N, CA, C and O atoms as CSV, one atom per row, in Angstrom:
chain,resi,resn,atom,element,x,y,z
A,1,MET,N,N,292.040,-20.143,72.896
A,1,MET,CA,C,292.075,-19.536,74.491
A,1,MET,C,C,292.917,-20.704,75.158
A,1,MET,O,O,292.832,-21.868,74.767
A,2,GLU,N,N,293.647,-20.338,76.086
A,2,GLU,CA,C,294.298,-21.332,76.875
A,2,GLU,C,C,293.371,-22.055,77.890
A,2,GLU,O,O,292.322,-21.522,78.254
A,3,SER,N,N,293.737,-23.186,78.312
A,3,SER,CA,C,292.905,-23.913,79.304
A,3,SER,C,C,293.458,-23.596,80.699
A,3,SER,O,O,294.663,-23.623,80.950
A,4,THR,N,N,292.530,-23.303,81.565
A,4,THR,CA,C,292.818,-23.072,82.981
A,4,THR,C,C,292.526,-24.217,83.938
A,4,THR,O,O,291.384,-24.641,84.116
A,5,ASN,N,N,293.642,-24.716,84.567
A,5,ASN,CA,C,293.523,-25.873,85.486
A,5,ASN,C,C,293.234,-25.293,86.857
A,5,ASN,O,O,293.937,-24.428,87.379
A,6,PHE,N,N,292.051,-25.877,87.454
A,6,PHE,CA,C,291.622,-25.240,88.586
A,6,PHE,C,C,291.645,-26.467,89.694
A,6,PHE,O,O,290.815,-26.500,90.603
A,7,LYS,N,N,292.667,-27.472,89.538
A,7,LYS,CA,C,292.787,-28.453,90.455
A,7,LYS,C,C,293.939,-28.173,91.357
A,7,LYS,O,O,294.942,-27.596,90.938
A,8,VAL,N,N,293.785,-28.658,92.853
A,8,VAL,CA,C,294.885,-28.429,93.554
A,8,VAL,C,C,295.956,-29.616,93.219
A,8,VAL,O,O,295.618,-30.772,92.965
A,9,SER,N,N,297.176,-29.187,93.255
A,9,SER,CA,C,298.291,-29.976,92.579
A,9,SER,C,C,298.708,-31.236,93.418
A,9,SER,O,O,299.466,-32.050,92.891
A,10,SER,N,N,298.280,-31.427,94.624
A,10,SER,CA,C,298.757,-32.601,95.263
A,10,SER,C,C,297.597,-32.966,96.387
A,10,SER,O,O,296.710,-32.188,96.738
A,11,PHE,N,N,297.780,-34.241,96.848
A,11,PHE,CA,C,296.787,-34.712,97.874
A,11,PHE,C,C,296.950,-34.001,99.111
A,11,PHE,O,O,295.927,-33.654,99.702
A,12,ALA,N,N,298.180,-33.706,99.641
A,12,ALA,CA,C,298.392,-32.814,100.671
A,12,ALA,C,C,297.665,-31.420,100.537
A,12,ALA,O,O,297.055,-30.920,101.482
A,13,GLY,N,N,297.778,-30.807,99.253
A,13,GLY,CA,C,297.096,-29.416,99.077
A,13,GLY,C,C,295.594,-29.684,98.997
A,13,GLY,O,O,294.882,-28.723,99.289
A,14,GLU,N,N,294.950,-30.893,98.630
A,14,GLU,CA,C,293.647,-31.076,98.633
A,14,GLU,C,C,293.152,-31.060,100.166
A,14,GLU,O,O,292.148,-30.485,100.587
A,15,ALA,N,N,294.005,-31.760,100.848
A,15,ALA,CA,C,293.583,-31.860,102.412
A,15,ALA,C,C,293.660,-30.474,102.980
A,15,ALA,O,O,292.722,-30.063,103.661
A,16,MET,N,N,294.663,-29.760,102.759
A,16,MET,CA,C,294.725,-28.273,103.183
A,16,MET,C,C,293.434,-27.440,102.678
A,16,MET,O,O,292.851,-26.645,103.416
A,17,LEU,N,N,293.097,-27.668,101.521
A,17,LEU,CA,C,291.935,-26.882,100.980
A,17,LEU,C,C,290.605,-27.164,101.687
A,17,LEU,O,O,289.790,-26.298,102.004
A,18,ARG,N,N,290.484,-28.517,101.901
A,18,ARG,CA,C,289.363,-28.868,102.533
A,18,ARG,C,C,289.354,-28.344,103.935
A,18,ARG,O,O,288.297,-28.008,104.468
A,19,GLN,N,N,290.625,-28.260,104.603
A,19,GLN,CA,C,290.632,-27.827,106.000
A,19,GLN,C,C,290.158,-26.264,106.015
A,19,GLN,O,O,289.356,-25.848,106.850
A,20,GLN,N,N,290.786,-25.377,104.920
A,20,GLN,CA,C,290.323,-24.085,104.907
A,20,GLN,C,C,288.903,-23.886,104.515
A,20,GLN,O,O,288.283,-22.934,104.989
A,21,VAL,N,N,288.287,-24.794,103.604
A,21,VAL,CA,C,286.973,-24.734,103.420
A,21,VAL,C,C,286.042,-24.815,104.460
A,21,VAL,O,O,285.012,-24.148,104.554
A,22,SER,N,N,286.538,-25.839,105.393
A,22,SER,CA,C,285.623,-26.098,106.574
A,22,SER,C,C,285.590,-25.011,107.622
A,22,SER,O,O,284.659,-24.924,108.423
A,23,GLN,N,N,286.676,-24.138,107.605
A,23,GLN,CA,C,286.870,-23.088,108.609
A,23,GLN,C,C,286.067,-21.878,108.057
A,23,GLN,O,O,285.589,-21.050,108.833
A,24,ASN,N,N,285.918,-21.777,106.653
A,24,ASN,CA,C,285.190,-20.725,106.090
A,24,ASN,C,C,283.995,-21.037,105.300
A,24,ASN,O,O,284.146,-21.543,104.188
A,25,MET,N,N,282.839,-20.795,105.751
A,25,MET,CA,C,281.597,-21.280,105.065
A,25,MET,C,C,281.489,-20.854,103.623
A,25,MET,O,O,280.739,-21.443,102.845
A,26,ARG,N,N,282.307,-19.736,103.234
A,26,ARG,CA,C,282.347,-19.336,101.885
A,26,ARG,C,C,283.590,-19.390,101.139
A,26,ARG,O,O,284.241,-18.386,100.847
A,27,PRO,N,N,283.902,-20.556,100.842
A,27,PRO,CA,C,285.164,-20.682,100.041
A,27,PRO,C,C,285.067,-20.056,98.712
A,27,PRO,O,O,283.922,-19.729,98.399
A,28,PRO,N,N,286.015,-19.808,97.839
A,28,PRO,CA,C,285.859,-19.403,96.600
A,28,PRO,C,C,285.157,-20.471,95.697
A,28,PRO,O,O,285.297,-21.662,95.978
A,29,ARG,N,N,284.474,-20.118,94.720
A,29,ARG,CA,C,283.812,-21.151,93.955
A,29,ARG,C,C,284.119,-20.754,92.419
A,29,ARG,O,O,284.471,-19.614,92.115
A,30,ILE,N,N,283.973,-21.664,91.593
A,30,ILE,CA,C,284.108,-21.507,90.228
A,30,ILE,C,C,282.848,-21.216,89.442
A,30,ILE,O,O,281.892,-21.981,89.568
A,31,ILE,N,N,282.772,-20.111,88.598
A,31,ILE,CA,C,281.757,-19.714,87.599
A,31,ILE,C,C,282.245,-20.034,86.277
A,31,ILE,O,O,283.301,-19.535,85.887
A,32,GLY,N,N,281.607,-20.783,85.589
A,32,GLY,CA,C,281.980,-20.870,84.264
A,32,GLY,C,C,281.084,-19.792,83.381
A,32,GLY,O,O,279.854,-19.795,83.397
A,33,TYR,N,N,281.861,-18.903,82.638
A,33,TYR,CA,C,281.191,-17.877,82.035
A,33,TYR,C,C,281.850,-17.908,80.452
A,33,TYR,O,O,283.068,-17.847,80.284
A,34,LYS,N,N,281.019,-17.997,79.477
A,34,LYS,CA,C,281.577,-17.938,78.188
A,34,LYS,C,C,282.773,-18.923,77.948
A,34,LYS,O,O,282.592,-20.135,78.067
A,35,ASN,N,N,283.858,-18.460,77.648
A,35,ASN,CA,C,285.034,-19.245,77.474
A,35,ASN,C,C,286.039,-19.272,78.508
A,35,ASN,O,O,287.196,-19.569,78.209
A,36,ILE,N,N,285.665,-18.949,79.886
A,36,ILE,CA,C,286.603,-18.866,80.904
A,36,ILE,C,C,285.985,-19.400,82.227
A,36,ILE,O,O,284.768,-19.506,82.374
A,37,GLN,N,N,286.887,-19.726,83.172
A,37,GLN,CA,C,286.362,-20.139,84.410
A,37,GLN,C,C,286.751,-18.996,85.450
A,37,GLN,O,O,287.883,-18.515,85.408
A,38,ILE,N,N,285.890,-18.598,86.309
A,38,ILE,CA,C,286.211,-17.277,87.041
A,38,ILE,C,C,286.047,-17.840,88.615
A,38,ILE,O,O,285.077,-18.493,88.999
A,39,VAL,N,N,287.004,-17.518,89.309
A,39,VAL,CA,C,287.009,-17.585,90.671
A,39,VAL,C,C,286.331,-16.633,91.472
A,39,VAL,O,O,286.803,-15.541,91.790
A,40,TYR,N,N,285.173,-17.081,91.806
A,40,TYR,CA,C,284.247,-15.986,92.493
A,40,TYR,C,C,284.557,-15.959,93.982
A,40,TYR,O,O,284.514,-17.008,94.624
A,41,ILE,N,N,284.886,-14.731,94.591
A,41,ILE,CA,C,285.283,-14.710,95.974
A,41,ILE,C,C,284.240,-13.858,96.541
A,41,ILE,O,O,284.085,-12.686,96.197
A,42,ASP,N,N,283.434,-14.536,97.526
A,42,ASP,CA,C,282.353,-13.786,98.141
A,42,ASP,C,C,282.604,-13.164,99.537
A,42,ASP,O,O,282.640,-13.887,100.532
A,43,PHE,N,N,282.762,-11.940,99.604
A,43,PHE,CA,C,282.796,-11.259,100.890
A,43,PHE,C,C,281.389,-10.544,101.296
A,43,PHE,O,O,281.255,-9.894,102.333
A,44,SER,N,N,280.565,-10.713,100.527
A,44,SER,CA,C,279.273,-9.945,100.647
A,44,SER,C,C,278.757,-10.229,102.124
A,44,SER,O,O,278.770,-11.365,102.598
A,45,ASN,N,N,278.302,-9.112,102.818
A,45,ASN,CA,C,277.694,-9.082,103.956
A,45,ASN,C,C,278.591,-9.599,105.237
A,45,ASN,O,O,278.092,-9.820,106.340
A,46,LEU,N,N,279.750,-9.732,104.984
A,46,LEU,CA,C,280.603,-10.302,106.264
A,46,LEU,C,C,280.937,-8.984,106.904
A,46,LEU,O,O,281.394,-8.024,106.285
A,47,ARG,N,N,280.664,-9.013,108.243
A,47,ARG,CA,C,280.671,-7.981,109.204
A,47,ARG,C,C,281.843,-8.146,110.225
A,47,ARG,O,O,282.299,-7.138,110.765
A,48,LYS,N,N,282.344,-9.381,110.505
A,48,LYS,CA,C,283.367,-9.530,111.563
A,48,LYS,C,C,284.696,-9.487,110.826
A,48,LYS,O,O,284.829,-10.040,109.734
A,49,VAL,N,N,285.679,-8.826,111.427
A,49,VAL,CA,C,286.962,-8.839,110.924
A,49,VAL,C,C,287.525,-10.251,110.722
A,49,VAL,O,O,288.250,-10.522,109.765
A,50,GLU,N,N,287.183,-11.096,111.614
A,50,GLU,CA,C,287.653,-12.404,111.705
A,50,GLU,C,C,287.116,-13.255,110.569
A,50,GLU,O,O,287.866,-14.119,110.115
A,51,GLU,N,N,285.986,-13.117,110.095
A,51,GLU,CA,C,285.340,-13.598,108.991
A,51,GLU,C,C,286.023,-13.257,107.715
A,51,GLU,O,O,286.330,-14.102,106.874
A,52,ILE,N,N,286.271,-11.840,107.596
A,52,ILE,CA,C,286.848,-11.377,106.486
A,52,ILE,C,C,288.199,-11.821,106.174
A,52,ILE,O,O,288.550,-12.079,105.023
A,53,TYR,N,N,289.050,-11.923,107.312
A,53,TYR,CA,C,290.379,-12.439,107.272
A,53,TYR,C,C,290.417,-13.967,106.932
A,53,TYR,O,O,291.322,-14.455,106.256
A,54,SER,N,N,289.400,-14.669,107.433
A,54,SER,CA,C,289.397,-16.027,107.165
A,54,SER,C,C,289.099,-16.370,105.606
A,54,SER,O,O,289.696,-17.237,104.968
A,55,ALA,N,N,288.136,-15.591,105.144
A,55,ALA,CA,C,287.843,-15.574,103.681
A,55,ALA,C,C,288.875,-15.222,102.732
A,55,ALA,O,O,288.974,-15.776,101.637
A,56,ILE,N,N,289.765,-14.163,103.205
A,56,ILE,CA,C,290.904,-13.786,102.416
A,56,ILE,C,C,291.891,-14.827,102.436
A,56,ILE,O,O,292.538,-15.019,101.406
A,57,GLU,N,N,292.123,-15.592,103.546
A,57,GLU,CA,C,293.121,-16.578,103.591
A,57,GLU,C,C,292.644,-17.808,102.766
A,57,GLU,O,O,293.413,-18.509,102.108
A,58,SER,N,N,291.353,-17.995,102.860
A,58,SER,CA,C,290.850,-19.364,102.018
A,58,SER,C,C,291.060,-18.973,100.549
A,58,SER,O,O,291.462,-19.824,99.755
A,59,ALA,N,N,290.804,-17.723,100.163
A,59,ALA,CA,C,290.835,-17.231,98.742
A,59,ALA,C,C,292.352,-17.236,98.271
A,59,ALA,O,O,292.769,-17.669,97.198
A,60,GLU,N,N,293.028,-16.709,99.214
A,60,GLU,CA,C,294.470,-16.802,98.832
A,60,GLU,C,C,295.172,-18.154,98.662
A,60,GLU,O,O,295.967,-18.364,97.747
A,61,PHE,N,N,294.852,-19.021,99.551
A,61,PHE,CA,C,295.279,-20.319,99.437
A,61,PHE,C,C,294.795,-21.032,97.993
A,61,PHE,O,O,295.571,-21.706,97.316
A,62,TYR,N,N,293.718,-20.838,97.710
A,62,TYR,CA,C,293.108,-21.350,96.580
A,62,TYR,C,C,293.655,-20.775,95.313
A,62,TYR,O,O,293.882,-21.560,94.393
A,63,ILE,N,N,293.886,-19.540,95.158
A,63,ILE,CA,C,294.469,-18.927,94.016
A,63,ILE,C,C,295.928,-19.286,93.861
A,63,ILE,O,O,296.396,-19.382,92.726
A,64,HIS,N,N,296.683,-19.492,94.939
A,64,HIS,CA,C,297.966,-19.815,95.013
A,64,HIS,C,C,298.241,-21.377,94.428
A,64,HIS,O,O,299.386,-21.819,94.330
A,65,GLN,N,N,297.295,-21.992,94.133
A,65,GLN,CA,C,297.509,-23.316,93.737
A,65,GLN,C,C,297.519,-23.348,92.219
A,65,GLN,O,O,297.609,-24.444,91.666
A,66,HIS,N,N,297.439,-22.300,91.541
A,66,HIS,CA,C,297.335,-22.292,90.174
A,66,HIS,C,C,298.559,-21.788,89.434
A,66,HIS,O,O,299.426,-21.156,90.038
A,67,SER,N,N,298.646,-22.047,88.171
A,67,SER,CA,C,299.918,-21.529,87.440
A,67,SER,C,C,299.898,-19.935,87.225
A,67,SER,O,O,298.845,-19.307,87.336
A,68,ALA,N,N,300.994,-19.379,86.945
A,68,ALA,CA,C,301.224,-17.988,86.722
A,68,ALA,C,C,300.068,-17.547,85.673
A,68,ALA,O,O,299.729,-18.220,84.699
A,69,LYS,N,N,299.534,-16.314,86.042
A,69,LYS,CA,C,298.650,-15.527,85.080
A,69,LYS,C,C,297.573,-16.456,84.518
A,69,LYS,O,O,297.323,-16.377,83.315
A,70,THR,N,N,296.874,-17.385,85.334
A,70,THR,CA,C,295.774,-18.259,84.722
A,70,THR,C,C,294.432,-17.964,85.342
A,70,THR,O,O,293.406,-18.517,84.946
A,71,VAL,N,N,294.459,-17.004,86.408
A,71,VAL,CA,C,293.315,-17.043,87.223
A,71,VAL,C,C,292.538,-15.717,86.934
A,71,VAL,O,O,293.121,-14.648,86.753
A,72,TYR,N,N,291.156,-15.865,86.902
A,72,TYR,CA,C,290.250,-14.755,86.481
A,72,TYR,C,C,289.538,-14.537,87.851
A,72,TYR,O,O,288.857,-15.491,88.224
A,73,THR,N,N,289.578,-13.498,88.623
A,73,THR,CA,C,288.752,-13.325,89.824
A,73,THR,C,C,287.655,-12.345,89.771
A,73,THR,O,O,287.829,-11.282,89.174
A,74,LEU,N,N,286.496,-12.631,90.370
A,74,LEU,CA,C,285.594,-11.796,90.495
A,74,LEU,C,C,285.162,-11.638,91.988
A,74,LEU,O,O,284.596,-12.602,92.503
A,75,THR,N,N,285.364,-10.578,92.685
A,75,THR,CA,C,285.280,-10.431,94.138
A,75,THR,C,C,283.960,-9.502,94.296
A,75,THR,O,O,283.775,-8.450,93.684
A,76,ASN,N,N,283.124,-10.062,95.185
A,76,ASN,CA,C,281.828,-9.319,95.626
A,76,ASN,C,C,282.099,-8.822,97.090
A,76,ASN,O,O,282.412,-9.617,97.976
A,77,LEU,N,N,281.971,-7.519,97.301
A,77,LEU,CA,C,282.375,-6.956,98.497
A,77,LEU,C,C,280.982,-6.105,98.924
A,77,LEU,O,O,281.065,-5.141,99.684
A,78,THR,N,N,279.804,-6.514,98.412
A,78,THR,CA,C,278.545,-5.801,98.739
A,78,THR,C,C,278.268,-5.947,100.224
A,78,THR,O,O,278.255,-7.059,100.752
A,79,GLY,N,N,278.051,-4.850,100.885
A,79,GLY,CA,C,277.667,-4.988,102.249
A,79,GLY,C,C,278.813,-5.411,103.320
A,79,GLY,O,O,278.571,-5.628,104.508
A,80,MET,N,N,280.104,-5.496,102.716
A,80,MET,CA,C,281.169,-6.077,103.715
A,80,MET,C,C,281.651,-4.902,104.552
A,80,MET,O,O,281.913,-3.800,104.071
A,81,HIS,N,N,281.739,-5.187,105.711
A,81,HIS,CA,C,282.539,-4.143,106.837
A,81,HIS,C,C,283.948,-3.839,106.162
A,81,HIS,O,O,284.642,-4.664,105.568
A,82,PHE,N,N,284.223,-2.544,106.362
A,82,PHE,CA,C,285.603,-2.075,105.835
A,82,PHE,C,C,286.154,-1.015,106.724
A,82,PHE,O,O,285.408,-0.241,107.325
A,83,ASN,N,N,287.379,-0.972,106.809
A,83,ASN,CA,C,288.294,0.093,107.471
A,83,ASN,C,C,289.617,0.053,107.112
A,83,ASN,O,O,289.956,-0.662,106.169
A,84,ASN,N,N,290.443,0.731,107.738
A,84,ASN,CA,C,291.819,0.860,107.453
A,84,ASN,C,C,292.549,-0.574,107.485
A,84,ASN,O,O,293.294,-0.966,106.586
A,85,GLU,N,N,292.272,-1.212,108.501
A,85,GLU,CA,C,293.017,-2.412,108.756
A,85,GLU,C,C,292.681,-3.404,107.758
A,85,GLU,O,O,293.566,-4.154,107.347
A,86,ILE,N,N,291.422,-3.493,107.297
A,86,ILE,CA,C,290.949,-4.378,106.239
A,86,ILE,C,C,291.491,-4.062,104.948
A,86,ILE,O,O,291.839,-4.986,104.213
A,87,PHE,N,N,291.624,-2.660,104.523
A,87,PHE,CA,C,292.305,-2.178,103.431
A,87,PHE,C,C,293.658,-2.715,103.439
A,87,PHE,O,O,294.084,-3.338,102.466
A,88,SER,N,N,294.403,-2.496,104.551
A,88,SER,CA,C,295.908,-3.000,104.538
A,88,SER,C,C,295.883,-4.592,104.174
A,88,SER,O,O,296.691,-5.103,103.399
A,89,ARG,N,N,295.036,-5.173,104.718
A,89,ARG,CA,C,294.955,-6.711,104.628
A,89,ARG,C,C,294.690,-7.131,103.082
A,89,ARG,O,O,295.280,-8.046,102.507
A,90,PHE,N,N,293.750,-6.342,102.548
A,90,PHE,CA,C,293.371,-6.494,101.033
A,90,PHE,C,C,294.575,-6.277,100.088
A,90,PHE,O,O,294.816,-6.991,99.114
A,91,THR,N,N,295.327,-5.177,100.496
A,91,THR,CA,C,296.331,-4.648,99.794
A,91,THR,C,C,297.363,-5.864,99.656
A,91,THR,O,O,297.813,-6.292,98.593
A,92,ALA,N,N,297.623,-6.294,100.831
A,92,ALA,CA,C,298.696,-7.491,100.944
A,92,ALA,C,C,298.348,-8.672,100.243
A,92,ALA,O,O,299.175,-9.321,99.602
A,93,TYR,N,N,297.031,-9.000,100.353
A,93,TYR,CA,C,296.449,-10.081,99.647
A,93,TYR,C,C,296.533,-9.884,98.019
A,93,TYR,O,O,296.822,-10.829,97.285
A,94,ALA,N,N,296.290,-8.748,97.593
A,94,ALA,CA,C,296.242,-8.625,96.209
A,94,ALA,C,C,297.715,-8.599,95.755
A,94,ALA,O,O,297.983,-9.144,94.684
A,95,LYS,N,N,298.630,-8.052,96.426
A,95,LYS,CA,C,300.046,-8.156,95.964
A,95,LYS,C,C,300.458,-9.599,95.758
A,95,LYS,O,O,301.061,-9.975,94.753
A,96,GLY,N,N,300.113,-10.367,96.733
A,96,GLY,CA,C,300.567,-11.680,96.844
A,96,GLY,C,C,299.885,-12.544,95.794
A,96,GLY,O,O,300.419,-13.600,95.455
A,97,ASN,N,N,298.778,-12.164,95.285
A,97,ASN,CA,C,298.026,-12.830,94.322
A,97,ASN,C,C,298.384,-12.559,92.877
A,97,ASN,O,O,298.125,-13.318,91.943
A,98,SER,N,N,299.034,-11.344,92.790
A,98,SER,CA,C,299.415,-10.864,91.587
A,98,SER,C,C,300.017,-11.749,90.447
A,98,SER,O,O,299.713,-11.626,89.261
A,99,PRO,N,N,301.004,-12.755,91.004
A,99,PRO,CA,C,301.692,-13.471,89.927
A,99,PRO,C,C,300.588,-14.606,89.230
A,99,PRO,O,O,300.734,-15.155,88.138
A,100,TYR,N,N,299.572,-14.766,90.082
A,100,TYR,CA,C,298.608,-15.885,89.619
A,100,TYR,C,C,297.497,-15.341,88.795
A,100,TYR,O,O,296.938,-16.097,88.001
A,101,VAL,N,N,297.137,-14.142,88.904
A,101,VAL,CA,C,295.857,-13.604,88.435
A,101,VAL,C,C,296.065,-13.018,86.987
A,101,VAL,O,O,296.971,-12.202,86.812
A,102,LYS,N,N,295.283,-13.395,85.982
A,102,LYS,CA,C,295.241,-12.768,84.741
A,102,LYS,C,C,294.372,-11.585,84.637
A,102,LYS,O,O,294.757,-10.634,83.958
A,103,ALA,N,N,293.263,-11.551,85.229
A,103,ALA,CA,C,292.373,-10.366,85.309
A,103,ALA,C,C,291.411,-10.446,86.615
A,103,ALA,O,O,291.036,-11.520,87.086
A,104,SER,N,N,291.052,-9.152,87.151
A,104,SER,CA,C,290.286,-9.173,88.266
A,104,SER,C,C,289.234,-8.072,87.989
A,104,SER,O,O,289.392,-7.054,87.315
A,105,ALA,N,N,288.113,-8.490,88.658
A,105,ALA,CA,C,286.982,-7.574,88.683
A,105,ALA,C,C,286.456,-7.704,90.105
A,105,ALA,O,O,286.588,-8.714,90.796
A,106,VAL,N,N,285.785,-6.468,90.510
A,106,VAL,CA,C,284.982,-6.438,91.859
A,106,VAL,C,C,283.731,-5.621,91.705
A,106,VAL,O,O,283.576,-4.633,90.987
A,107,ILE,N,N,282.897,-6.184,92.475
A,107,ILE,CA,C,281.440,-5.504,92.558
A,107,ILE,C,C,281.221,-5.196,94.038
A,107,ILE,O,O,281.873,-5.705,94.950
A,108,GLY,N,N,280.191,-4.271,94.185
A,108,GLY,CA,C,279.731,-4.046,95.473
A,108,GLY,C,C,280.568,-2.950,96.353
A,108,GLY,O,O,280.462,-2.978,97.579
A,109,MET,N,N,281.469,-1.905,95.653
A,109,MET,CA,C,282.180,-0.980,96.432
A,109,MET,C,C,281.376,0.165,96.526
A,109,MET,O,O,280.825,0.687,95.557
A,110,VAL,N,N,281.301,0.572,97.720
A,110,VAL,CA,C,280.606,1.658,98.203
A,110,VAL,C,C,281.325,2.499,99.247
A,110,VAL,O,O,282.115,1.911,99.987
A,111,GLY,N,N,281.143,3.806,99.391
A,111,GLY,CA,C,281.630,4.616,100.572
A,111,GLY,C,C,282.986,4.496,100.791
A,111,GLY,O,O,283.685,4.828,99.834
A,112,LEU,N,N,283.616,4.071,101.894
A,112,LEU,CA,C,285.070,4.174,102.150
A,112,LEU,C,C,285.764,3.205,101.021
A,112,LEU,O,O,286.870,3.521,100.582
A,113,MET,N,N,285.178,2.162,100.611
A,113,MET,CA,C,285.887,1.368,99.879
A,113,MET,C,C,286.121,2.150,98.402
A,113,MET,O,O,287.165,1.876,97.810
A,114,GLN,N,N,285.307,2.992,97.862
A,114,GLN,CA,C,285.446,3.783,96.635
A,114,GLN,C,C,286.437,4.654,96.857
A,114,GLN,O,O,287.250,4.829,95.949
A,115,ILE,N,N,286.584,5.400,98.140
A,115,ILE,CA,C,287.660,6.152,98.439
A,115,ILE,C,C,289.088,5.690,98.311
A,115,ILE,O,O,290.003,6.354,97.823
A,116,PHE,N,N,289.174,4.434,98.824
A,116,PHE,CA,C,290.475,3.720,98.897
A,116,PHE,C,C,290.840,3.080,97.546
A,116,PHE,O,O,291.998,2.756,97.283
A,117,TYR,N,N,289.829,2.913,96.717
A,117,TYR,CA,C,290.112,2.141,95.281
A,117,TYR,C,C,291.257,2.632,94.515
A,117,TYR,O,O,292.074,1.837,94.051
A,118,ASN,N,N,291.366,3.925,94.350
A,118,ASN,CA,C,292.607,4.571,93.510
A,118,ASN,C,C,293.894,4.210,94.236
A,118,ASN,O,O,294.859,3.779,93.604
A,119,THR,N,N,293.922,4.384,95.586
A,119,THR,CA,C,295.145,4.105,96.215
A,119,THR,C,C,295.429,2.634,96.155
A,119,THR,O,O,296.609,2.300,96.058
A,120,PHE,N,N,294.455,1.670,96.203
A,120,PHE,CA,C,294.658,0.170,96.100
A,120,PHE,C,C,295.292,-0.064,94.760
A,120,PHE,O,O,296.353,-0.686,94.708
A,121,THR,N,N,294.711,0.394,93.663
A,121,THR,CA,C,295.334,0.134,92.456
A,121,THR,C,C,296.857,0.594,92.228
A,121,THR,O,O,297.722,-0.062,91.649
A,122,ARG,N,N,296.993,1.860,92.810
A,122,ARG,CA,C,298.396,2.293,92.674
A,122,ARG,C,C,299.311,1.607,93.554
A,122,ARG,O,O,300.419,1.313,93.106
A,123,VAL,N,N,298.997,1.298,94.792
A,123,VAL,CA,C,299.779,0.569,95.619
A,123,VAL,C,C,300.077,-0.803,95.262
A,123,VAL,O,O,301.235,-1.207,95.372
A,124,THR,N,N,299.102,-1.605,94.821
A,124,THR,CA,C,299.247,-2.918,94.465
A,124,THR,C,C,299.828,-3.142,93.115
A,124,THR,O,O,300.390,-4.207,92.861
A,125,GLY,N,N,299.716,-2.135,92.187
A,125,GLY,CA,C,300.077,-2.250,90.900
A,125,GLY,C,C,299.268,-3.128,89.898
A,125,GLY,O,O,299.618,-3.464,88.766
A,126,ARG,N,N,298.066,-3.440,90.581
A,126,ARG,CA,C,297.155,-4.393,89.784
A,126,ARG,C,C,296.072,-3.617,89.227
A,126,ARG,O,O,295.699,-2.615,89.838
A,127,GLU,N,N,295.490,-3.975,88.081
A,127,GLU,CA,C,294.444,-3.547,87.388
A,127,GLU,C,C,293.168,-4.319,87.894
A,127,GLU,O,O,292.834,-5.336,87.286
A,128,VAL,N,N,292.488,-3.915,88.905
A,128,VAL,CA,C,291.421,-4.404,89.355
A,128,VAL,C,C,290.129,-3.633,89.019
A,128,VAL,O,O,289.882,-2.645,89.709
A,129,ARG,N,N,289.340,-3.954,88.105
A,129,ARG,CA,C,288.201,-3.096,87.511
A,129,ARG,C,C,286.848,-3.237,88.497
A,129,ARG,O,O,286.445,-4.327,88.904
A,130,ALA,N,N,286.313,-2.152,88.762
A,130,ALA,CA,C,285.150,-2.064,89.650
A,130,ALA,C,C,283.972,-1.954,88.607
A,130,ALA,O,O,284.029,-1.256,87.595
A,131,PHE,N,N,282.946,-2.696,88.963
A,131,PHE,CA,C,281.618,-2.753,88.253
A,131,PHE,C,C,280.377,-2.692,89.134
A,131,PHE,O,O,280.329,-2.986,90.328
A,132,ASN,N,N,279.461,-2.299,88.425
A,132,ASN,CA,C,278.153,-2.103,89.316
A,132,ASN,C,C,277.330,-3.473,89.299
A,132,ASN,O,O,276.407,-3.626,90.099
A,133,SER,N,N,277.651,-4.404,88.439
A,133,SER,CA,C,276.895,-5.638,88.461
A,133,SER,C,C,277.718,-6.815,88.042
A,133,SER,O,O,278.667,-6.733,87.262
A,134,GLU,N,N,277.276,-7.974,88.638
A,134,GLU,CA,C,278.018,-9.131,88.211
A,134,GLU,C,C,278.196,-9.395,86.696
A,134,GLU,O,O,279.240,-9.813,86.195
A,135,TYR,N,N,277.124,-9.122,86.063
A,135,TYR,CA,C,277.053,-9.488,84.599
A,135,TYR,C,C,278.205,-8.546,83.861
A,135,TYR,O,O,278.891,-8.989,82.940
A,136,GLU,N,N,278.328,-7.269,84.345
A,136,GLU,CA,C,279.380,-6.358,83.712
A,136,GLU,C,C,280.750,-6.858,83.902
A,136,GLU,O,O,281.660,-6.823,83.074
A,137,ALA,N,N,280.783,-7.355,85.169
A,137,ALA,CA,C,282.307,-7.831,85.604
A,137,ALA,C,C,282.649,-9.052,84.780
A,137,ALA,O,O,283.770,-9.211,84.298
A,138,LYS,N,N,281.535,-10.013,84.613
A,138,LYS,CA,C,281.866,-11.092,83.873
A,138,LYS,C,C,282.081,-10.992,82.404
A,138,LYS,O,O,282.776,-11.765,81.743
A,139,GLU,N,N,281.359,-9.876,81.916
A,139,GLU,CA,C,281.592,-9.556,80.436
A,139,GLU,C,C,282.959,-9.002,80.331
A,139,GLU,O,O,283.585,-9.247,79.300
A,140,TYR,N,N,283.530,-8.254,81.302
A,140,TYR,CA,C,284.970,-7.727,81.194
A,140,TYR,C,C,285.874,-8.751,81.330
A,140,TYR,O,O,286.863,-8.693,80.600
A,141,LEU,N,N,285.757,-9.808,82.199
A,141,LEU,CA,C,286.676,-10.861,82.401
A,141,LEU,C,C,286.750,-11.804,81.275
A,141,LEU,O,O,287.755,-12.470,81.026
A,142,SER,N,N,285.605,-11.842,80.570
A,142,SER,CA,C,285.578,-12.848,79.475
A,142,SER,C,C,286.304,-12.260,78.168
A,142,SER,O,O,286.730,-12.977,77.263
A,143,GLY,N,N,286.383,-10.953,78.191
A,143,GLY,CA,C,287.123,-10.239,77.116
A,143,GLY,C,C,288.641,-10.010,77.409
A,143,GLY,O,O,289.379,-9.378,76.654
A,144,LYS,N,N,289.025,-10.581,78.567
A,144,LYS,CA,C,290.512,-10.388,78.846
A,144,LYS,C,C,291.349,-11.677,78.232
A,144,LYS,O,O,292.574,-11.729,78.346
């Protein structure tokens, strides 16, 4: 299995990451699971559009620091506010991350999110698998 480097590539990049982290109280974090490192992106219970956009920007910046097709992502959407505008922002975010992501999983999709899920995968061209639990998502990612 290939090694995945999760370090920011430069001192300037590290400073920018720290600035992003200070603006968003929930930066992406790394979860070691079996033979991989998973970037856990937590949008759970975010209700304000500004918080959601800030979390997207922080995650996007973090993911873009890595080599092509090396990042495993697990995104938690449990209880997050969702609407058409947020859907559009997530679609752009997923498209932009595509070159860096090896596999993606999501948990916590309900209601409107589930309705938009098929459109999302079609529009982004990404295979983002939805799961009911974090355990199932991690198992899927570890098998990719």
